[in-house]
C-alpha positions in Angstrom: 113.2 47.2 129.0 113.8 46.1 125.3 117.1 44.3 124.0 119.4 46.5 122.2 119.1 45.8 118.5 121.4 43.8 116.5 123.8 45.4 114.1 123.1 44.5 110.4 126.5 43.5 108.8 125.3 43.6 105.1 124.0 47.2 105.6 127.2 48.3 107.0 129.4 46.6 104.8 127.3 48.3 102.0 127.9 51.7 103.6 131.3 51.2 103.3 131.6 50.1 100.0 129.6 53.2 99.1 131.8 55.6 101.0 134.9 53.9 99.7 133.5 54.4 96.1 132.6 58.0 96.7 136.2 59.0 98.1 137.8 57.1 95.1 135.9 59.1 92.8 136.7 62.4 94.2 140.3 61.4 94.5 140.3 60.2 90.7 138.8 63.7 89.7 141.0 65.8 91.5 144.3 63.9 90.3 142.9 63.8 86.9 142.2 67.4 86.8 145.7 68.0 88.5 147.4 66.2 85.6 145.3 68.0 82.8 146.3 71.3 84.2 150.0 70.4 84.9 150.6 69.2 81.2 148.6 72.4 79.9 151.0 74.6 82.0 154.0 72.8 80.8 153.0 73.1 77.2 152.2 76.8 77.8 155.7 77.5 79.6 157.3 75.9 76.7 155.7 78.2 74.1 156.4 80.9 76.4 160.1 80.3 76.5 160.3 80.2 72.5 158.3 83.4 72.3 160.9 84.9 74.7 163.6 83.7 72.7 162.1 85.1 69.7 161.6 88.7 71.4 165.0 88.6 72.5 166.3 88.0 69.0 164.0 90.7 67.6 165.4 93.1 70.5 168.9 92.5 69.3 168.0 93.1 65.7 166.3 96.2 66.3 169.1 97.4 68.7 171.6 96.8 65.8 169.3 98.4 63.1 168.7 101.6 65.3 172.7 102.1 65.7 173.2 101.4 62.1 170.8 103.6 61.0 171.7 106.4 63.2 175.3 105.8 61.9 173.9 106.0 58.1 171.9 109.1 59.0 175.1 110.9 60.3 177.1 110.0 57.3 174.6 111.0 54.5 174.2 114.4 56.9 177.7 114.8 56.4 177.7 113.8 52.6 174.9 116.4 52.0 177.3 119.2 53.4 180.0 118.3 50.9 180.2 121.4 48.6 180.9 119.3 45.4 178.2 116.8 46.0 175.7 119.6 46.9 176.7 121.6 43.8 176.2 118.7 41.6 172.9 118.1 42.8 171.9 121.7 43.2 173.1 122.6 39.6 171.8 119.1 38.2 175.5 118.3 37.1 175.0 114.7 37.6 177.9 113.4 35.8 180.1 114.8 38.7 178.0 113.5 41.3 179.5 109.9 41.6 183.0 111.2 41.3 182.6 113.4 43.9 181.1 111.1 46.3 183.6 108.1 45.6 185.9 109.7 48.2 183.4 110.1 50.6 182.0 106.7 50.5 185.3 104.8 50.4 185.6 103.6 54.0 182.0 102.2 53.3 182.6 100.4 50.1 185.7 98.6 51.0 186.6 95.8 48.6 187.6 93.4 51.6 184.5 92.1 53.4 184.2 93.3 56.8 182.0 92.1 59.8 180.5 95.0 61.2 177.0 96.1 60.2 178.1 99.6 58.4 179.7 97.4 55.6 177.8 98.7 52.5 177.2 96.7 49.4 176.2 99.3 47.1 174.9 103.0 46.8 173.0 105.0 44.7 171.3 108.6 44.5 167.9 109.3 43.8 167.0 112.6 42.3 164.0 115.0 43.2 161.5 112.6 41.6 162.7 109.4 43.2 164.3 108.1 40.2 167.7 106.2 40.4 170.6 108.3 39.0 172.8 105.4 37.4 176.4 105.7 38.1 178.7 105.9 35.3 181.0 103.2 36.4 180.6 100.0 39.0 182.6 101.6 42.1 179.0 102.4 43.7 178.4 98.5 43.8 177.2 96.3 41.0 173.4 95.9 40.7 171.4 94.7 37.8 168.8 96.5 36.0 165.9 95.0 37.6 167.7 95.4 41.0 168.6 98.8 40.6 165.0 99.6 39.5 163.6 98.5 43.1 165.5 101.2 44.9 163.2 103.8 43.2 160.3 105.2 44.7 157.0 107.4 43.5 158.8 110.4 45.1 161.8 111.4 46.9 161.3 110.5 50.4 161.0 113.1 53.1 162.0 110.8 55.9 164.4 107.9 56.3 163.0 104.6 54.7 163.8 101.1 55.1 163.2 98.3 52.6 164.7 94.8 51.6 164.7 93.3 48.1 166.0 89.9 46.7 169.1 90.0 44.5 171.7 87.4 43.4 175.4 87.6 44.8 178.4 87.0 42.6 178.1 83.4 43.0 174.6 83.5 41.6 172.9 82.5 45.1 169.8 84.2 46.1 170.2 86.8 49.0 168.3 89.6 50.6 169.8 92.9 51.1 168.6 95.7 53.1 168.4 99.3 51.7 168.2 102.6 53.8 166.9 105.4 51.8 168.1 109.0 53.7 166.6 112.3 52.1 169.3 114.9 51.3 168.3 118.6 52.0 169.2 121.6 50.6 171.4 123.8 52.9 169.5 127.0 51.6 165.9 126.1 51.4 165.9 122.7 53.8 163.8 121.0 51.0 164.4 117.5 50.1 166.4 117.8 46.7 167.7 114.2 46.3 167.9 110.9 48.5 170.9 108.4 49.2 170.3 104.7 48.9 172.6 102.2 50.7 172.6 98.7 50.6 173.6 96.5 53.5 173.7 92.9 54.5 170.5 92.7 56.6 170.9 92.8 60.4 168.6 89.9 60.6 171.3 88.0 58.9 173.7 89.0 61.4 171.9 88.0 64.5 170.2 85.0 63.0 169.1 82.6 66.0 171.7 80.0 66.3 171.7 79.9 70.1 168.0 79.5 70.2 167.8 76.5 67.5 165.3 78.6 65.4 165.8 78.9 61.7 165.2 82.5 60.7 164.8 84.2 57.4 163.1 87.2 55.7 160.1 87.2 53.6 159.9 90.1 51.1 157.6 90.4 47.7 156.3 86.7 48.3 159.9 85.3 48.3 161.3 83.8 51.3 165.0 83.1 52.0 165.0 80.5 54.7 168.3 78.4 55.2 167.7 74.8 55.4 164.4 74.7 53.9 163.5 73.5 50.7 161.2 75.3 48.3 158.3 73.4 49.1 158.7 74.1 52.9 159.3 77.8 51.8 156.2 78.0 50.1 154.2 76.3 52.9 155.4 79.0 55.3 154.5 81.9 52.9 151.0 80.5 52.7 150.6 80.5 56.3 152.0 83.9 56.8 149.8 85.3 54.0 146.6 83.7 55.4 147.3 84.8 58.9 147.9 88.5 57.7 144.7 88.6 56.0 142.7 87.9 59.3 143.9 91.6 60.4 146.5 93.8 61.1 149.3 92.9 63.5 153.0 93.6 64.2 153.6 90.1 65.5 152.3 86.6 65.2 152.6 83.1 66.2 151.1 79.9 65.0 151.8 76.3 64.4 152.2 74.7 61.3 152.9 71.5 59.9 155.8 71.2 57.5 156.7 68.1 55.8 154.7 66.1 58.1 156.9 67.6 61.2 155.1 70.3 63.4 156.9 73.7 63.8 156.2 77.0 65.7 156.3 80.0 63.5 156.8 83.5 64.4 156.8 86.3 62.1 156.8 90.3 62.6 157.4 93.1 60.1 160.9 94.7 59.7 159.8 98.0 58.3 156.4 99.1 59.4 155.6 102.6 57.9 157.6 102.5 55.1 157.2 103.2 51.4 159.1 100.1 50.4 157.3 96.7 50.3 156.6 95.3 53.5 159.3 92.6 54.8 158.9 90.2 57.6 161.4 88.3 59.9 160.2 84.9 59.9 161.4 82.4 62.6 160.8 78.4 62.5 161.4 76.4 65.3 160.8 72.7 64.7 158.9 71.0 67.7 160.1 67.6 67.5 162.4 68.2 70.3 159.8 70.0 72.5 157.1 67.4 71.8 159.8 64.7 72.9 160.3 66.7 76.0 156.8 67.4 76.4 156.0 63.5 75.9 158.6 62.9 78.6 157.3 65.4 80.8 154.0 63.9 80.3 155.0 60.5 81.0 156.6 61.5 84.3 153.5 63.8 85.3 151.4 60.6 84.5 153.6 58.3 86.8 153.2 60.8 89.5 149.8 61.0 89.1 149.2 57.4 89.1 151.4 56.9 92.1 149.5 59.6 93.8 146.2 57.8 92.7 147.3 54.7 94.3 148.2 56.6 97.3 144.9 58.1 97.6 143.1 54.9 97.2 145.2 53.4 100.1 144.2 56.4 102.1 140.6 56.2 101.0 140.6 52.6 102.3 141.7 53.6 105.7 139.6 56.6 105.8 136.4 54.8 105.1 137.0 52.1 107.6 137.6 54.9 110.3 134.8 56.8 109.3 132.3 54.1 109.1 132.8 53.0 112.5 131.0 55.9 114.1 128.2 55.4 111.6 128.3 51.7 112.5 127.8 52.6 116.2 125.4 55.3 115.4 123.2 52.5 113.4 123.2 50.7 116.6 122.1 53.4 118.6 119.7 54.7 116.0 118.0 51.2 116.1 117.7 51.1 119.7 116.2 54.5 119.7 113.8 53.7 117.0 112.6 50.7 119.4 112.4 53.1 122.3 110.6 55.6 120.1 107.9 53.3 118.9 107.3 52.4 122.6 107.0 56.1 123.5 104.7 56.8 120.7 102.4 54.0 121.6 102.3 55.2 125.2 101.7 58.7 123.8 99.1 57.4 121.8 97.5 56.0 124.6 97.9 59.3 126.7 96.5 61.1 123.9 93.4 59.2 123.6 92.8 59.8 127.4 93.3 63.4 127.2 90.9 63.7 124.3 88.4 61.5 126.2 88.8 63.6 129.2 88.4 66.7 127.0 85.5 65.5 125.4 84.0 64.4 129.0 84.6 67.7 130.4 82.9 69.5 127.3 79.9 67.2 127.4 79.7 67.4 131.2 79.8 71.1 131.0 77.2 71.2 128.2 75.0 68.8 129.9 75.0 70.7 133.1 73.8 74.2 131.6 70.2 72.5 130.9 69.5 71.3 134.7 70.8 74.4 136.0 68.8 76.8 133.6 65.7 74.4 134.7 66.7 74.8 138.5 66.8 78.6 138.0 63.6 79.0 136.6 62.1 76.7 139.5 63.6 78.8 142.0 62.6 82.1 140.3 58.8 80.7 140.4 59.3 80.1 143.9 60.9 83.4 144.7 57.7 85.2 143.0 55.1 83.2 145.2 53.6 84.7 148.2 53.1 83.2 151.7 56.4 82.1 152.5 58.3 83.2 155.5 60.9 85.8 155.1 63.9 83.5 155.8 62.8 81.2 153.1 62.8 84.0 150.4 66.4 84.8 151.5 67.4 81.0 151.1 65.8 80.7 147.7 67.6 84.3 146.6 71.0 82.5 147.8 70.1 79.6 145.9 69.7 81.5 142.6 72.9 83.4 143.3 74.6 79.7 143.4 72.9 78.9 140.5 74.6 81.9 138.8 77.7 80.8 140.0 77.5 77.4 139.0 76.5 78.7 135.6 79.9 80.8 135.6 82.0 77.8 136.5 80.4 75.6 133.7 81.1 78.4 131.0 84.4 78.5 132.2 84.9 74.7 132.0 83.4 74.5 128.4 85.7 77.5 127.3 88.6 75.7 129.0 87.7 72.1 127.4 87.7 73.9 124.2 91.1 75.3 124.4 92.4 72.0 125.6 91.0 70.3 122.4 92.5 73.1 120.3 89.1 73.8 118.7 88.8 77.5 119.9 89.4 79.8 117.2 90.1 83.6 117.3 88.9 86.1 114.9 91.7 88.9 115.0 90.8 92.6 114.9 91.9 95.6 116.5 90.6 96.5 120.0 90.6 99.5 122.0 92.0 98.1 125.6 91.6 101.4 127.2 88.0 101.6 126.3 87.5 97.9 127.7 89.1 98.9 130.9 87.1 102.1 131.4 83.6 100.1 131.0 84.7 97.5 133.5 85.9 100.1 136.0 82.6 101.8 135.7 80.7 98.3 136.1 83.0 97.9 139.2 81.5 101.0 140.9 78.1 99.9 140.4 78.6 96.5 142.5 77.5 97.3 146.3 80.5 95.2 147.7 82.9 97.3 145.6 81.4 100.9 146.6 84.1 101.7 148.9 87.1 100.9 146.6 89.1 103.6 144.8 90.1 102.9 141.2 93.1 104.6 140.0 93.4 104.6 136.2 96.6 105.6 134.1 96.2 104.5 130.4 97.3 106.2 127.3 94.4 107.2 124.6 93.4 104.8 122.2 95.3 101.9 123.3 95.0 99.3 120.5 95.8 95.6 120.9 95.4 92.8 118.4 92.7 90.2 119.5 89.1 88.9 119.7 86.9 91.4 121.4 84.8 88.9 123.6 88.0 87.1 125.0 90.2 90.4 125.4 87.1 91.7 127.2 87.2 88.4 129.4 90.9 88.7 130.4 90.3 92.5 131.6 87.2 91.2 133.6 88.8 88.3 135.4 91.9 90.7 136.3 89.5 93.4 137.5 87.3 91.0 139.4 90.1 89.4 141.0 91.5 92.9 142.3 88.0 93.5 143.7 87.6 90.1 145.7 91.1 90.0 147.2 91.0 93.7 148.2 90.7 95.0 151.8 87.8 97.8 152.6 88.2 100.9 151.5 91.2 99.7 149.2 92.8 100.5 145.9 92.8 99.1 142.6 95.3 100.5 140.3 95.1 100.0 136.5 98.0 101.2 134.2 99.4 100.4 131.0 102.3 101.2 128.4 103.5 100.1 124.8 107.1 99.0 124.0 107.9 98.1 120.3 105.3 95.5 119.2 103.8 94.9 122.8 101.3 96.2 125.2 101.6 95.6 128.9 98.3 96.1 131.2 99.2 96.0 134.9 96.4 95.5 137.5 97.3 95.9 141.1 95.1 96.1 144.3 95.8 96.5 148.1 94.9 93.6 150.5 96.6 90.5 151.8 99.1 89.2 149.8 99.6 85.6 148.3 101.9 83.5 150.4 105.2 82.9 148.8 104.6 78.9 148.8 101.4 79.5 147.3 102.6 81.7 144.3 104.0 79.1 142.2 100.5 77.5 141.8 98.1 80.6 141.4 97.6 79.7 137.8 96.6 76.2 138.3 92.7 75.1 138.1 90.5 75.4 141.0 93.7 76.6 143.1 92.6 79.5 145.3 95.9 80.4 146.9 94.4 79.9 150.5 91.4 82.3 150.0 88.8 81.6 152.7 85.2 81.1 152.2 84.3 84.5 152.5 85.8 85.2 149.1 83.6 84.1 146.4 85.3 82.3 143.6 85.8 78.8 141.8 89.5 78.8 141.2 89.2 79.4 137.4 89.6 82.9 136.5 93.3 83.3 136.5 94.0 80.1 134.7 91.5 81.0 132.0 92.8 84.8 131.8 96.7 83.4 131.3 95.4 80.5 128.5 93.3 83.3 127.0 96.1 85.8 126.9 98.8 83.1 125.3 96.2 82.1 122.6 96.5 85.7 121.9 100.3 85.5 121.5 100.8 87.3 124.9 101.1 86.0 128.7 100.0 86.8 132.1 102.3 86.7 135.3 102.3 87.7 138.8 104.4 90.9 139.1 104.6 91.0 143.0 102.6 90.2 145.9 103.5 91.6 149.3 101.6 93.3 152.4 101.3 96.4 150.2 100.2 95.3 146.7 99.3 92.3 144.5 100.1 92.9 140.9 99.5 91.2 137.7 100.9 91.8 134.1 99.2 91.1 130.9 101.1 91.3 127.8 99.2 91.9 124.4 100.5 92.3 120.5 100.1 95.8 119.8 97.3 96.5 117.0 
């Protein structure tokens, strides 16, 4: 018994350190990824919140626009039904047009400013060619000639049109007005004969986002009205919007811009799509200083939490490394002990292998060397048997000796074949063998033997029963089984041979009448030189069944005893189907 192997502390400590480093790396990577994705998520959520605020503001703007457009459309429809206005347009009495419309437009053109969205700043009529009909007085709202010119269109509009233009108010300040052009149809032909253009304070100015903290304005004709922004900043925003618009069509865009060294989030969306007037954009600019400060604070919180989590993970890794390394340390000790035992077992196995090789070599050499003396002995006996002058009993003895030399030759051949199989030097040349033909041939040979003349043979085999094997050794298996059934049969007995094929296997069964094999001897019937209690009256040397089983296994099959009682002894040989 060898002493237990001593553990190696240096190796165990190195393993524990490697395990700890690996676990710390995993924790570090997972924590870093968590911090990275948390920061990205926080930044995305903040931008989504701004986008949502912008959408809410635009939705409010569009609702007010729709309400005002519907009210303006109702007013212009009623205005077109006025007989005096209709007559002025139909009869081209344009000098009566504005005086006739003055009373109808009085409630929209009140001198006292009103807070609702229907307070009109001016109104103008367009003739059938889309040209502005200039009012005779200023009671239709004061407009400069260039401002009045911007109301005209190439032709009278067939549908409601919305546009924006930049003008100066009474104090000289720049402002943006919204103009709505509504077609006026003839009551007789329903064709468009003129249009009414109304000017309002833009809805965008009414709902501009104080609640969201965004600066909002309107961009039209390359001019931007954006409160609290200087001209340089406005030019910067205009350039970014124009560059983004060149990349492709799109109703709504968002991007980050740097204005005066401060990052801003810029949203813009067209206010009058599908309009004959120049495109106008609602522009919202949000300074990101507070957002970045909030993100920085949130990033610091995430980093602090991540570092705390990382340190906690390192402590847990240290604890787990100690716990996990203990079984490994024990396993290492057991492994070293097993390694020492394995070396001892390998040494013993090597010794046993050498002994087996010597034994197999001796059996092969002995079998080979015995063949020549037996051949010489048989030749001498045959020579004596051919001489004359001996008494009859001498001839009988010589004949018996010759028969024994044949038996001895069979034993030597079997031993030589077994020694080759034991040494692993027997190689098979596989082919397709007709098992039914082999059985038929050996059954015919069996009938030719004098000692088997009174035996009956029943054969139940399917035609062309093909198996995979080498014909010489498959033939030897069948020979040993039939010869065994002959030798251990009773007078006037029966030999029954049957076979069946299932899936990829073929089973051959050979049964014979006669005395059965004792139950205590059945486990040993395949041992070499074991004859299962057979008497001297049964010829044989106890190698047939062992040789047949080894050959069957070498072919990928097997040989086993199925039954042995007072009626039948039956063996089953398995082959691979060919």
